[in-house]
C-alpha positions as CSV (number, residue, x, y, z in Angstrom):
1,M,-13.9,86.4,35.0
2,T,-17.5,85.3,36.3
3,L,-18.1,84.3,39.7
4,E,-18.5,80.5,38.9
5,A,-15.1,80.4,37.1
6,S,-13.4,82.4,40.2
7,V,-15.5,79.8,42.3
8,V,-13.8,76.4,40.3
9,R,-10.4,78.6,40.2
10,L,-10.6,79.3,44.2
11,S,-11.6,75.8,44.8
12,D,-8.8,74.1,42.5
13,I,-6.0,76.1,44.8
14,I,-7.4,75.4,48.0
15,A,-8.0,71.8,47.2
16,Y,-4.6,71.6,45.7
17,I,-2.2,73.7,48.2
18,G,-2.4,71.3,51.4
19,R,-2.7,68.3,49.7
20,D,0.7,68.5,47.8
21,I,2.4,69.4,51.1
22,E,0.8,66.1,52.5
23,D,1.4,64.0,49.4
24,A,5.4,65.6,49.5
25,I,5.5,64.6,53.0
26,I,4.3,61.2,52.5
27,V,7.2,60.4,49.8
28,G,9.6,62.3,51.7
29,T,10.6,65.2,49.8
30,I,9.8,67.8,52.7
31,K,9.4,67.5,56.3
32,R,6.2,69.6,57.9
33,E,8.7,71.5,60.3
34,E,10.4,72.6,57.1
35,L,7.0,74.8,56.3
36,P,7.9,78.5,57.2
37,K,6.3,79.7,60.5
38,K,5.4,82.7,58.8
39,I,3.1,80.9,56.5
40,T,1.7,78.3,58.9
41,Q,0.7,80.9,61.7
42,N,-1.7,82.3,59.2
43,L,-3.1,78.9,57.3
44,G,-2.0,76.0,59.4
45,N,0.9,73.2,58.4
46,T,-1.7,70.5,57.6
47,N,-4.2,70.1,54.5
48,A,-7.3,69.9,56.6
49,Q,-6.1,73.1,58.5
50,I,-5.2,75.0,55.2
51,V,-8.6,74.3,53.5
52,N,-10.2,75.3,56.7
53,N,-8.6,78.6,57.1
54,L,-8.9,79.7,53.2
55,I,-12.3,78.4,52.8
56,L,-13.3,80.3,56.6
57,D,-11.6,83.0,55.1
58,V,-12.8,83.8,51.6
59,I,-16.5,83.4,52.6
60,K,-16.2,85.9,55.2
61,N,-14.0,88.1,53.3
62,G,-16.7,87.7,50.1
63,L,-19.6,88.3,52.2
64,E,-22.3,90.7,50.9
65,K,-19.8,91.4,47.9
66,P,-20.2,90.7,44.0
67,Y,-16.9,88.7,44.0
68,L,-14.5,86.6,45.7
69,Q,-11.4,87.7,48.0
70,F,-9.0,86.7,51.0
71,S,-8.1,88.8,53.3
72,D,-4.9,90.4,52.6
73,D,-3.0,88.2,55.2
74,I,-4.2,85.3,54.1
75,F,-3.8,86.3,50.5
76,E,-0.3,86.8,51.1
77,S,0.4,83.6,53.3
78,L,-1.1,81.7,50.2
79,I,1.1,83.7,47.5
80,D,3.9,82.5,49.9
81,L,3.0,79.0,50.1
82,K,2.4,78.6,46.6
83,K,5.8,80.3,45.8
84,W,7.4,77.6,48.5
85,N,5.4,74.5,47.3
86,Y,7.1,75.3,43.6
87,T,10.4,75.6,44.9
88,H,10.3,73.1,47.4
89,I,8.2,70.7,45.9
90,Y,7.0,71.2,42.3
91,E,10.8,71.6,41.1
92,S,12.1,69.1,43.5
93,K,14.6,66.1,42.6
94,E,11.9,63.5,43.3
95,A,9.2,65.6,41.4
96,T,11.2,66.1,38.3
97,Q,13.0,62.3,38.2
98,N,10.4,61.0,36.0
99,L,9.4,64.1,33.6
100,D,10.4,62.5,30.6
101,I,8.4,59.5,31.1
102,I,5.5,61.7,32.1
103,E,6.1,63.8,29.1
104,K,6.1,60.6,26.8
105,A,3.3,59.3,28.8
106,F,1.1,62.3,28.1
107,S,2.0,62.5,24.7
108,D,1.3,58.9,24.1
109,L,-2.2,59.0,26.2
110,F,-3.2,62.2,24.0
111,Y,-2.5,60.3,20.7
112,Y,-4.6,57.2,22.1
113,Y,-7.1,59.2,22.8
114,L,-7.1,60.9,19.7
115,E,-7.5,57.9,17.9
116,K,-10.6,56.8,19.4
117,V,-12.0,60.0,19.0
118,N,-11.3,60.1,15.6
119,G,-12.1,63.5,14.7
120,R,-15.6,63.1,16.3
121,K,-17.4,66.1,18.7
122,Y,-20.1,63.5,19.6
123,I,-19.9,59.9,20.0
124,E,-22.6,57.5,21.0
125,I,-22.0,55.8,24.1
126,N,-23.2,52.2,24.7
127,E,-23.2,49.6,27.5
128,N,-20.2,47.4,25.8
129,M,-17.7,50.2,26.1
130,S,-15.0,50.4,28.5
131,K,-15.4,52.8,31.8
132,S,-12.4,54.5,29.9
133,D,-14.1,55.1,26.8
134,K,-17.3,56.3,28.5
135,A,-15.2,58.5,30.4
136,L,-13.6,60.3,27.3
137,F,-16.7,60.1,25.3
138,T,-18.7,61.5,28.3
139,F,-16.4,64.3,28.8
140,I,-16.9,65.4,25.1
141,N,-20.6,64.7,24.8
142,H,-21.4,67.4,27.9
143,K,-19.0,69.9,26.2
144,T,-21.6,73.0,24.9
145,D,-21.9,73.4,21.3
146,E,-20.5,76.7,21.4
147,Y,-17.3,75.0,23.0
148,K,-17.0,72.5,20.7
149,N,-17.4,74.7,17.8
150,K,-14.5,76.9,19.1
151,N,-12.2,74.1,19.7
152,D,-10.8,71.7,17.5
153,V,-11.0,67.9,18.7
154,R,-7.3,67.9,20.0
155,R,-8.3,70.9,22.1
156,I,-10.9,69.2,23.7
157,V,-8.8,66.1,24.3
158,I,-5.9,68.0,26.2
159,D,-8.7,69.5,28.0
160,Y,-9.8,66.0,29.1
161,I,-6.2,65.1,29.6
162,S,-5.8,67.9,32.0
163,G,-8.8,67.6,34.0
164,Q,-7.6,64.1,35.1
165,T,-6.3,63.5,38.5
166,D,-2.8,62.0,38.7
167,K,-4.6,58.9,39.8
168,F,-6.5,58.5,37.1
169,F,-4.0,59.8,34.6
170,L,-1.7,57.4,35.8
171,S,-4.3,54.4,35.7
172,E,-5.0,55.1,32.0
173,C,-1.4,55.1,30.9
174,K,-1.4,51.6,32.8
175,K,-4.2,50.8,30.5
176,H,-3.8,52.2,27.5
177,I,0.2,52.6,27.0
178,K,2.4,49.7,26.2
179,D,5.3,49.2,28.2
180,F,4.5,51.8,30.6
181,K,6.1,52.2,34.1
182,I,7.1,54.7,36.6
């Protein structure tokens, strides 16, 4: 994996690990005091603290090295927190109660985009297009020729959907899927 890819991967983990905790607290899936003390002692118990501690640690431990790494204790806490999140957040009753609706929404949105793209790997963008179409077509147009040649348009559409934030995904579903409700 390249250093750039490592930065992206770590950034993604750093961005979501604490944010998911905050979201779960807001919706009542967990309480902050339920977070394991062993983890919070190293990482903190708020998104801001977790982000700050992970970033500072990876910078400190990556200086003068041709790779990125966390310290052993921070890495262990991060892995433990990820496991804890899976058990208490991602696989919780609240998180999975609308799974069938979300799975159908992914499928419906995929086919909606696929129809829009119509097999093309480059689409001319104009001012009459909706913001939604411009976002999709810009994503496709900015992919490298190598990526486009190696991937079927279906894979490109899947990559587009997988990169969407939850908020954007839900807004796209509301715009483009008839009778979508969650």
